[in-house]
N, C-alpha and C positions, 0 to 999 in steps of 0.2 A: 471373524474380526482379525484385522491385521494391525499390529502394534510395532512401531519402530521408535526406540529410545536411544539418545546419544549415550555413549559409554559412561559418562560421568553422572548420568541420571537413571541408571538401571535400578536404583533403589525405589524408584517411583512406579515400578511395574504393577504392583498391587493396586495402586491408585489408578493407573491407566486402564487396568482390566475392568474397573468399575466406574469408568469416567462418566458414562451416561447418567448414572444415579447421582454421582457427585455433582455434576453440572446442574441437574434439575433441582437439587435440594440445598446446595451450599454456595458460599461465595457472594461476591458483589458484582453487579453488572457494571461494565464500562460502556457497553453499547447494546442497545436493543434494536431489533429490526430484522431484515432478511438474514443478515449475518449477525450473530450474537457473540459478545466478548465478555468473559467473566474472569475475575481473579479469585483463586482459591488457595489458601495456605495449607500445605501438607509437608511433613518431613522437614520442617524448618525452611521450606522453599515456597515463595510466593509464585504460583503458577498462573500465567496468563493464558487463557484458553479461548481460541476462536472456533466457534461452531459455525461451519459454513451452511448457508441456506440450501435447501434442496434444489438441485439443478433442473433444467428443463429435460423433457424426455430424451431429446437428442443428445444433450450433454451427459445425461446418465449413461447412455451407451458409449459415448466417447470416452468418459472418465473410467468406465468399467473395463474397456477392451483396447483403447487406442492411446489415450494420453494419460499422463500422471494426474492424479487428483490435485485440486487446489491446495490441499493440506500438505501433500508430499512436495509439491513445487515450492511452497513457502519454506518448508524445512530445508530443502536442498539449496535454495537461494540464500537463506540465512547463513548456511555453512560457507557458501562461496563468498558472501560478503565479508565474513570474518577472516577468511583466508587472504582477501584482498586488502585487509585493514580498514574496512568500512564498517562502522559501528551499527549494530542492530541487536535487540535483546537476544541473549544467548538461547539458541534453539534447544528445546528439550526433546521433542519428538513429534510424531503424528500418528493418528489413529484413523483407520478406515473400517467401516462396518458394511458387510455384504449380506444379501439374502441368499436363499438356497440356490438361486440361479446364478450366483456369483455376480450379481448386479450391485453396484455401489449404492448404498442407501443414506449414508451419513459420513462426514469426515470432520476431524478436529485437528487443529494445529496448536502445539503447546510450546511456550517459551517462558523464560524468566520475566517476571514483572519488573519494570524499571520505573522509578520516579523521575520526573522531569519538571523543569520550571514552567514550561508552556509549550505549545506547538507553534510551528511556523505560521499557521493560519492566524493565530492570535497576534503574532509579530506583524504580519502583513495588514491586518485589519483593525488593530487597536494601538493605542498610544503606549506601547511597551517601553520601559527605560532602555536606553542604548539601542533603540530600534535600528538605526542605520548601520551601526557597527555589526549587529547580528546579521542583517541582510548581506552586508559585504562579506563577512566571514562564511556565511552560508553559500554564497556564490563561489567563493574559493573552494569550499568543500565539494560543491556540485561538479565543478570543472575538474579539480584534481583527483577526486575519488570516483566519480561516476563517469563523466564524459571521457576522461583520459583512459579509463578502463573499458570503454566500449559498452557502457551500461545504459539502457533505455528503460526507465521505470514507467510503464503505461498507466499507472495510477500515481504519478508523481504530483502530489498536491500538498498544500501546507499542513493538512490534518495528518498526513502520514510521516511527518518529520518532527521528532521530539527534540527539544532544546534544553541543554544543561549548561551550567557555568563552571568552568575549571578554576582551581585556586589562583591562577595567575590573572584572572579576569577575562580571559578569552572564553569562547563558547564551543561546545561540542554538539554534534548532531547525530541522531540515531534514526535510521529509516525502518519503517514498519510496513505491513501489508504488502508482502513480497511475491504473491502468487502470479503477478503479471509482469515480472521483471524479465527483460530480454538482455542476453549477454552477446558479446562479440559483434556489436553494431558499429557502423561507421558514423561517428559522432562529429561531423563537420559543423561549420558555423550554422547553417540553416537547420540542420537536424537538431542541433543543440537548442536553438531558439524554440523549435517545436516542442522539445522536451520541457523547457522552462515555462512555456506558456500555460501549462496546467497548474502552476503553483497558486495562482489567485486571479481575481478579476478586478482588483482594486487598481485604478489607473496610476495613482501615486506610487504604490508598491511596484507595479510593473515597470514604471519609469526607472525606479531605483535598481531593480533587477537588471534592466537593459543597460543602464549606465555602468554598473559594477562588472557586468559580463563584458562590456566593451573594453573597460580598463584592463581586465584580465587578459583579453586577446589583442589589445592594442588596436581596437577598432574605434570608429567615431561614435561617441556616446549618444548623440542626438539621433543619428540614423538608426543605430541599433535599438534604441528604446522605441522609436516609431515602428520599426519592423516587428518587434516583439508584440506591441499593442495591436498592430494590424493582423498579425497571425492569430492572436488571441480572439479578437472579435470576429474574424472570419470563421474561426472554429465554432464560436457561440452561435453565429447565424446558421451555419451548417447543421449544428445539433438541433436548433430550433425547428428547421425545416424537416429534418429526419424524424423528430418527435411528432410533428404534425402529421406526416405521412403515416407513421406507425399507428397513431391514434385513429386516423381515418380508416386504415385497414382493419384495426381491431373493432371499430364501430360497425363496419360492414359485415365482418365475420360473425359478430354477436347479434346482428339484426334478426328479429323474429322471423322475417321472411326467408332469410338464408337458412336459419336453423330448422325451419319447417319443411325445407325441400328434402 
């Protein structure tokens, strides 16, 4: 087992050493599925724990010997975000479990749990108070903090952005799910639109995103909104075709005739 904890959280080492048992028997689920997220309180700290689903055989080998695990990447990205002044829940550490052959079998990412008013998904898809103000301030945040720092979040969607309100009435944004963040990217106009297209599929919200992004960059709001919507739906069509092809391949591979050979 490999354990890395930030200096200010060294007091959680005993908890980390027995994390598997704690995760299985304690806390509340925030998410169930391939990746599981739980919140467990220990040592006066509410710890948010992401247990990554077991990777494919190929990725097991890649994460064991070539690339950093998703847990380690999440931890390092969170540290980089904070250094750049981009808010994300404070990283506590990461844990990797290996078998006797030094093959990665399980990984966990730990950070402080943060309360929030809602996610940007709720803002995009529901009638949230001050909806347009929040979207405008979010686009300011995305351009100033992410695009201007060369950051491309490959899982940049509304569910991965938490929204809180500050005492002055403005809003703050906290980014989570960081294992697929890329740094030092050239974030020009087109690449930034490709980044923003993952936020939602709601045409009205996409139009607002395009308009506020255009205002920020002194572009034409109508053309920018149309470009963003076109990029979004082209990506959806591509994904649909790819999914159909993958399902066809899976059906062929699992066919009794193929398995019988």
